[in-house]
TILOMI-743620 format. One record per residue (C-alpha): chain; residue in one letter; z, x, y; residue number from 1. Coordinates in nm, 4 decimals. Last residue first. Layout:
residues N
  cadena  residuo         Z         X         Y  num
       A        a         Z         X         Y  NUM
...
end
This chain:
residues 215
  cadena  residuo         Z         X         Y  num
       A        k    9.4728   19.0160   10.1176  215
       A        s    9.7137   19.3085   10.0925  214
       A        v    9.6360   19.3617    9.7404  213
       A        s    9.2630   19.3839    9.7650  212
       A        s    9.3148   19.6354   10.0646  211
       A        e    9.5183   19.8567    9.8175  210
       A        k    9.2315   19.8248    9.5187  209
       A        k    9.0169   19.9307    9.7913  208
       A        n    9.1894   20.2255    9.9081  207
       A        k    9.2838   20.3470    9.5403  206
       A        k    8.8956   20.3388    9.4529  205
       A        g    8.8257   20.5606    9.7819  204
       A        q    8.5367   20.4324    9.9802  203
       A        i    8.1689   20.5354   10.0763  202
       A        m    7.9149   20.2767   10.1882  201
       A        m    7.5612   20.3279   10.1691  200
       A        y    7.2709   20.1850   10.4001  199
       A        r    7.0258   19.9291   10.3691  198
       A        h    6.8012   19.9238   10.7234  197
       A        p    6.4612   19.9128   10.5674  196
       A        e    6.5588   19.7284   10.3893  195
       A        t    6.8807   19.4718   10.3528  194
       A        g    7.2104   19.5663   10.4364  193
       A        e    7.4673   19.7428   10.1702  192
       A        s    7.4466   19.9952    9.9164  191
       A        n    7.7520   20.1028    9.7675  190
       A        t    7.9679   20.4057    9.6607  189
       A        e    8.3135   20.4608    9.4711  188
       A        i    8.5369   20.7575    9.5088  187
       A        d    8.8473   20.8525    9.3163  186
       A        r    8.6828   20.8992    8.9909  185
       A        r    8.4338   21.1802    9.1549  184
       A        g    8.1601   21.3007    8.9212  183
       A        t    7.9178   21.0329    9.0303  182
       A        l    7.9429   21.1813    9.4081  181
       A        a    7.6253   21.3603    9.4161  180
       A        n    7.4567   21.1125    9.2455  179
       A        h    7.5555   20.8247    9.4770  178
       A        i    7.4228   21.0299    9.7906  177
       A        i    7.1056   21.1103    9.6267  176
       A        k    7.0363   20.7792    9.5180  175
       A        r    7.0755   20.6869    9.8923  174
       A        e    6.7858   20.9335    9.9562  173
       A        y    6.5623   20.7702    9.6913  172
       A        s    6.6570   20.4347    9.8545  171
       A        p    6.5262   20.4926   10.2195  170
       A        m    6.8208   20.5640   10.4434  169
       A        p    7.0274   20.3577   10.7083  168
       A        e    7.3363   20.5676   10.8503  167
       A        l    7.6227   20.6156   10.6437  166
       A        k    7.9417   20.3786   10.6534  165
       A        v    8.2710   20.5239   10.5638  164
       A        p    8.5640   20.3294   10.3975  163
       A        r    8.8984   20.3877   10.5387  162
       A        g    9.1860   20.5393   10.3772  161
       A        t    9.1901   20.8279   10.6266  160
       A        r    9.1842   21.1196   10.3706  159
       A        i    9.0150   21.0014   10.1029  158
       A        a    8.7314   20.8444   10.3354  157
       A        q    8.7182   21.1460   10.5022  156
       A        d    8.6679   21.3530   10.1634  155
       A        a    8.3889   21.1161   10.0743  154
       A        m    8.2369   21.1842   10.3837  153
       A        k    8.2178   21.5660   10.3223  152
       A        k    8.1148   21.5318    9.9892  151
       A        a    7.8082   21.3004   10.0671  150
       A        l    7.7285   21.5377   10.3704  149
       A        q    7.6965   21.8021   10.1548  148
       A        e    7.4862   21.6310    9.9330  147
       A        l    7.2795   21.4897   10.1784  146
       A        t    7.1989   21.8443   10.3495  145
       A        e    7.1164   21.9917    9.9994  144
       A        q    6.8730   21.6930    9.9303  143
       A        r    6.7169   21.7413   10.3002  142
       A        r    6.6501   22.0949   10.2125  141
       A        q    6.4821   22.0171    9.8945  140
       A        r    6.3081   21.7422   10.0505  139
       A        y    6.1872   21.9382   10.3369  138
       A        n    6.0006   22.2293   10.1424  137
       A        e    5.7623   22.2639   10.4473  136
       A        a    5.6366   21.9456   10.3960  135
       A        d    5.6517   21.6953   10.1210  134
       A        l    5.5351   21.3733   10.0278  133
       A        t    5.6304   21.1846    9.7016  132
       A        i    5.4319   20.9033    9.5375  131
       A        t    5.5729   20.7277    9.2415  130
       A        l    5.2803   20.5930    9.0505  129
       A        f    5.3057   20.2353    8.8633  128
       A        q    5.0166   20.1731    8.6046  127
       A        d    4.6737   20.0742    8.6572  126
       A        s    4.6437   20.2066    9.0087  125
       A        h    4.4486   20.0906    9.3137  124
       A        q    4.7158   19.8727    9.4905  123
       A        n    4.9716   20.1072    9.3734  122
       A        a    4.8555   20.4342    9.5437  121
       A        i    4.8274   20.2206    9.8726  120
       A        l    5.1829   20.0765    9.8569  119
       A        q    5.3126   20.4235    9.7856  118
       A        a    5.1001   20.5730   10.0764  117
       A        l    5.2938   20.3421   10.3021  116
       A        y    5.6386   20.4536   10.2201  115
       A        q    5.5239   20.8225   10.1952  114
       A        l    5.4054   20.7302   10.5727  113
       A        s    5.7394   20.6098   10.6448  112
       A        n    5.9261   20.8656   10.4981  111
       A        l    5.7604   21.1285   10.6834  110
       A        t    5.7681   20.9919   11.0136  109
       A        q    6.1664   20.9290   10.9604  108
       A        g    6.2256   21.2670   10.7867  107
       A        r    6.5483   21.3395   11.0029  106
       A        k    6.3374   21.3125   11.3422  105
       A        g    5.9822   21.3696   11.2541  104
       A        i    5.8040   21.5119   10.9296  103
       A        v    5.4635   21.4756   11.0382  102
       A        l    5.5440   21.6217   11.4078  101
       A        a    5.7151   21.9427   11.2446  100
       A        v    5.3820   21.9991   11.0670   99
       A        k    5.2373   22.1179   11.3755   98
       A        e    5.0249   22.4084   11.2143   97
       A        s    4.9513   22.1943   10.9115   96
       A        q    5.0197   22.1440   10.5548   95
       A        l    5.1447   21.8579   10.3361   94
       A        e    5.2424   21.8932    9.9956   93
       A        f    5.1510   21.5550    9.7928   92
       A        i    5.3591   21.4813    9.5037   91
       A        v    5.2391   21.2281    9.2007   90
       A        n    5.4775   21.1153    8.9739   89
       A        k    5.3481   20.9019    8.6807   88
       A        g    5.3109   21.1850    8.4648   87
       A        k    5.3473   21.4999    8.6699   86
       A        k    5.0349   21.5309    8.9060   85
       A        q    5.0771   21.8066    9.1904   84
       A        i    4.8624   21.7689    9.4996   83
       A        k    4.8088   22.0329    9.7745   82
       A        t    4.6847   21.8529   10.1190   81
       A        e    4.5801   22.0115   10.4316   80
       A        i    4.6508   21.8163   10.7532   79
       A        e    4.4680   21.8289   11.0809   78
       A        l    4.6880   21.6548   11.3347   77
       A        g    4.5917   21.4594   11.6540   76
       A        m    4.8069   21.1205   11.5377   75
       A        h    4.5106   20.9553   11.4474   74
       A        r    4.4129   21.2543   11.2310   73
       A        t    4.7478   21.1969   11.0552   72
       A        v    4.6395   20.8629   10.9889   71
       A        d    4.3028   20.9906   10.7919   70
       A        k    4.4478   21.2631   10.6449   69
       A        i    4.7205   21.0558   10.4667   68
       A        y    4.4643   20.7755   10.3612   67
       A        q    4.2289   21.0426   10.2205   66
       A        d    4.4804   21.1633   10.0054   65
       A        v    4.6215   20.8173    9.9112   64
       A        e    4.2503   20.7081    9.7882   63
       A        e    4.2149   21.0290    9.5957   62
       A        v    4.5170   20.9611    9.4202   61
       A        a    4.4607   20.5928    9.3296   60
       A        d    4.0948   20.6924    9.1929   59
       A        v    3.8774   20.3969    9.2689   58
       A        r    3.5974   20.3538    9.0081   57
       A        k    3.2602   20.3531    9.1827   56
       A        k    3.0793   20.0374    9.1023   55
       A        v    2.7390   19.9982    8.9111   54
       A        l    2.5994   19.6509    8.9074   53
       A        v    2.2969   19.6365    8.6258   52
       A        k    1.9655   19.4634    8.5905   51
       A        a    1.7373   19.5053    8.2757   50
       A        p    1.3612   19.4772    8.3414   49
       A        r    1.1774   19.1672    8.2347   48
       A        s    0.8791   19.1530    8.0102   47
       A        g    0.6901   18.8414    7.9516   46
       A        i    0.3594   19.0053    7.8922   45
       A        l    0.3921   19.4191    7.8983   44
       A        g    0.5906   19.5651    7.5793   43
       A        f    0.3343   19.4511    7.3481   42
       A        f    0.4815   19.0841    7.4192   41
       A        g    0.7503   19.1507    7.6242   40
       A        k    1.0812   19.3342    7.5868   39
       A        k    1.3642   19.1209    7.7728   38
       A        g    1.6382   19.2580    8.0299   37
       A        k    1.9929   19.2950    7.9753   36
       A        d    2.0785   19.1181    8.2788   35
       A        i    2.3813   19.1320    8.5110   34
       A        v    2.5395   19.4313    8.3028   33
       A        t    2.8511   19.5179    8.4854   32
       A        v    2.9374   19.8818    8.5016   31
       A        e    3.2565   20.0706    8.6411   30
       A        s    3.2121   20.4339    8.7258   29
       A        k    3.4189   20.7479    8.7099   28
       A        e    3.3546   20.7966    8.3339   27
       A        k    2.9756   20.7423    8.3885   26
       A        s    2.9571   21.0303    8.6317   25
       A        i    2.9209   20.9901    9.0084   24
       A        q    2.6457   21.0598    9.2792   23
       A        l    2.6114   20.7072    9.3632   22
       A        k    2.2374   20.7193    9.3373   21
       A        t    2.2173   20.9276    9.0308   20
       A        l    2.4825   20.7020    8.8581   19
       A        a    2.2575   20.3993    8.9687   18
       A        a    1.9616   20.5428    8.7590   17
       A        a    2.1366   20.6115    8.4620   16
       A        v    2.2897   20.2913    8.4843   15
       A        a    1.9358   20.1222    8.4873   14
       A        e    1.8166   20.3435    8.2256   13
       A        e    2.0996   20.2651    7.9906   12
       A        v    2.0271   19.8888    8.0402   11
       A        t    1.6486   19.9072    7.9555   10
       A        a    1.3217   19.9225    8.1561    9
       A        g    1.5224   19.9809    8.4508    8
       A        t    1.7153   19.7781    8.7428    7
       A        m    1.9773   19.8707    8.9984    6
       A        t    2.2692   19.7043    9.1791    5
       A        i    2.4628   19.9594    9.3824    4
       A        q    2.8244   20.0135    9.4499    3
       A        t    3.0779   20.2275    9.6661    2
       A        m    2.7926   20.3647    9.9202    1
end
């Protein structure tokens, strides 16, 4: 039950009764007064009870947590979550005996689930939330891998004089590549293509100028 209509001698009494039925606190509710009621003559004749509609206030983080557990349950997995809130950033640490299935090849399953969790969160939040899903410290390990890849591909671009095209990645992974190469003045990075197949191009700045001149 997520909402209930309740009557009472006063608005306060009707709200209290509704909160008891819904088993929530007033802070986690949204109250709409349908009828303030009316005191009758001597409290009896012509009286009318107050009427209210009380709804459970939807918590975005709780909705995301339940969504993750529902989806992974359909995958045949039982997931436990640890949640960290850092301002507008919410990190879900997923734990399971078969957590590798949640991560998927190169994190594709985890990334897809994170994308959907992000949509769910911002359907129910008054402010924009950034949702991160992690499992077995995958995000940190992936960042280290991408940083190494960025340097290797940048060196290749300089050595061969040809731009290097990386595999499609979500935006935050492309940002890792870009940040890893920000300090290099001989390299330029650009995102190309359309989501969800957008990818990074790495090329030497000198090579790009020479290519423009030759045209």
